[in-house]
C-alpha positions in Angstrom: -95.5 -48.5 -17.1 -94.5 -51.4 -19.4 -93.3 -48.7 -22.0 -91.1 -46.9 -19.3 -89.6 -50.3 -18.2 -88.7 -51.4 -22.0 -87.1 -48.0 -22.5 -85.1 -48.3 -19.3 -84.0 -51.6 -20.6 -83.2 -50.5 -24.2 -81.1 -47.8 -22.8 -79.4 -50.0 -20.3 -80.5 -48.0 -17.5 -81.8 -51.2 -15.6 -80.7 -54.7 -15.6 -82.6 -57.7 -14.8 -81.8 -61.5 -13.9 -84.0 -64.3 -14.4 -84.8 -66.8 -11.4 -83.0 -69.5 -13.2 -79.9 -67.5 -13.5 -80.1 -66.1 -9.8 -77.9 -68.7 -8.3 -75.2 -68.1 -10.7 -75.3 -64.4 -10.1 -75.3 -64.8 -6.4 -72.0 -67.1 -6.5 -70.3 -63.9 -7.9 -68.2 -62.0 -5.2 -69.6 -58.7 -3.9 -73.2 -59.5 -4.6 -76.0 -58.9 -2.3 -79.6 -60.0 -2.6 -82.1 -57.3 -1.2 -85.8 -58.2 -0.5 -87.6 -54.7 -0.6 -90.9 -56.3 0.3 -92.7 -55.7 3.8 -91.5 -57.7 7.0 -94.9 -59.5 6.7 -94.2 -60.5 3.3 -90.6 -61.6 4.2 -91.9 -63.5 7.3 -94.1 -65.7 4.6 -91.1 -66.8 2.6 -87.8 -65.4 1.2 -84.9 -66.3 -0.9 -82.2 -67.8 1.3 -79.4 -65.3 1.9 -81.6 -62.1 1.3 -81.5 -59.2 3.2 -84.6 -57.3 4.1 -84.9 -53.6 3.2 -88.4 -52.7 2.5 -88.7 -50.1 -0.3 -90.8 -47.8 2.2 -87.5 -47.6 4.3 -85.1 -47.2 1.5 -84.6 -43.5 1.1 -83.8 -43.5 4.9 -81.5 -46.5 4.9 -79.7 -46.8 1.5 -76.5 -45.4 3.0 -76.2 -48.7 4.9 -75.5 -50.5 1.7 -72.0 -50.8 0.0 -72.2 -49.1 -3.4 -69.1 -51.1 -4.4 -71.2 -54.3 -4.5 -73.7 -55.4 -6.9 -77.3 -55.6 -5.5 -80.1 -57.8 -7.0 -83.4 -56.6 -5.9 -86.8 -58.4 -5.6 -90.3 -57.9 -4.2 -93.5 -59.7 -4.9 -93.7 -59.5 -8.8 -91.0 -56.8 -9.6 -92.8 -53.3 -9.7 -91.5 -52.1 -6.1 -87.9 -53.6 -7.0 -87.9 -51.7 -10.2 -88.7 -48.4 -8.3 -85.9 -49.4 -5.8 -83.5 -50.1 -8.6 -84.1 -46.7 -10.2 -83.6 -45.1 -6.9 -80.3 -46.9 -6.2 -79.1 -46.5 -9.6 -79.5 -42.7 -9.2 -77.2 -43.1 -6.1 -74.4 -44.6 -7.9 -75.4 -48.5 -7.3 -75.2 -51.3 -9.6 -78.6 -53.2 -9.5 -80.4 -55.9 -11.0 -84.1 -56.5 -10.7 -85.3 -60.1 -10.2 -87.4 -60.9 -13.3 -91.0 -61.7 -11.9 -90.1 -61.3 -8.2 -90.3 -63.7 -5.5 -93.4 -65.4 -7.2 -91.4 -66.3 -10.4 -88.6 -67.4 -8.2 -91.0 -69.7 -6.0 -92.4 -71.2 -9.2 -88.9 -72.0 -10.7 -87.8 -73.8 -7.7 -90.9 -75.8 -7.4 
């Protein structure tokens, strides 16, 4: 899995944003923060301004998203967001995966 992620990064198939740089990214126009975790995880804590769209619902609901906007995705540690980014990229979206997911973000703001 790590090899595939690295290969995607080297080919610029995937983009990442570090938790420390998230606020600057979100301040840009046309940027949406998507939480792809479950409702239960979201209810325990989330990043302010995030829209919940669980990865298990993504295939049915991705057309609700605006492909003209940049989407930053996060999950618990990054794997589900990685898969969601691949899916959305294949449908013409520009996405970023929050490196380390919500856990890294929560540690960074503490």
